[in-house]
C-alpha positions as CSV (number, residue, x, y, z in Angstrom):
1,M,0.1,-0.2,-0.3
2,D,1.5,3.6,-1.0
3,I,1.9,6.7,1.5
4,D,-1.5,8.2,-0.2
5,S,-4.3,4.6,-0.1
6,L,-3.1,4.5,3.4
7,E,-3.7,8.7,3.9
8,H,-6.5,7.8,1.9
9,H,-8.2,4.8,3.7
10,I,-6.4,6.8,7.4
11,R,-9.3,9.8,6.3
12,T,-11.7,6.6,5.3
13,V,-11.6,5.4,8.9
14,D,-11.3,8.2,11.0
15,N,-14.9,10.3,9.9
16,R,-16.1,6.6,10.7
17,H,-15.0,6.9,14.2
18,T,-16.2,9.8,14.4
19,Q,-19.3,9.0,13.0
20,I,-20.2,6.0,15.4
21,A,-19.4,8.9,18.3
22,R,-21.4,11.4,16.8
23,Q,-24.3,8.8,16.5
24,I,-23.7,8.0,20.4
25,E,-23.8,11.0,21.9
26,Q,-27.5,12.0,19.7
27,I,-28.5,8.7,21.5
28,L,-27.6,9.1,24.8
29,A,-29.0,12.3,24.5
30,Q,-32.9,10.6,24.9
31,K,-34.9,10.5,27.2
32,S,-34.3,6.1,26.9
33,W,-32.5,4.9,24.3
34,D,-31.3,1.1,23.6
35,E,-28.5,-0.7,25.6
36,F,-27.4,-2.8,23.2
37,Q,-26.9,-0.6,20.4
38,V,-24.8,2.2,22.5
39,E,-23.0,-1.2,23.5
40,T,-22.8,-2.3,19.8
41,L,-21.8,1.0,18.3
42,K,-19.2,1.4,20.9
43,K,-17.3,-1.3,20.1
44,E,-17.4,-0.4,16.7
45,K,-15.9,2.9,17.3
46,L,-13.5,0.8,20.2
47,K,-12.4,-1.7,16.6
48,L,-12.0,1.7,14.3
49,K,-10.0,3.2,16.8
50,D,-7.9,-0.2,17.1
51,E,-7.6,0.0,13.6
52,L,-7.0,3.5,13.6
53,A,-4.2,2.7,15.6
54,M,-2.6,0.0,13.4
55,L,-2.2,2.4,10.2
56,Y,-0.7,5.2,12.0
57,R,1.7,3.4,12.7
58,K,1.9,1.6,9.7
59,R,1.6,5.0,8.2
60,Y,4.8,6.1,10.3
61,D,6.6,2.6,9.0
62,L,6.6,3.3,4.8
63,M,7.0,7.0,6.3
64,N,10.9,6.4,7.9
65,E,11.4,3.3,5.5
66,H,11.3,6.4,1.9
67,H,13.7,8.2,3.9
68,Y,16.5,6.1,4.8
69,E,16.1,4.5,1.0
């Protein structure tokens, strides 16, 4: 994966992470909400956070590889 593709993927995952965070906030602001739905969204958000950490590490490695070649 080249750096441009990686950057695009990072933005896509980060945008989805932000969307889910906002969705959770909106649900929790309601008087009554579905606990299972919120739990499911929180798990998805956590998976995306883990994926972002992996992608940032991959980007860091790619950038260092490119500078040393």
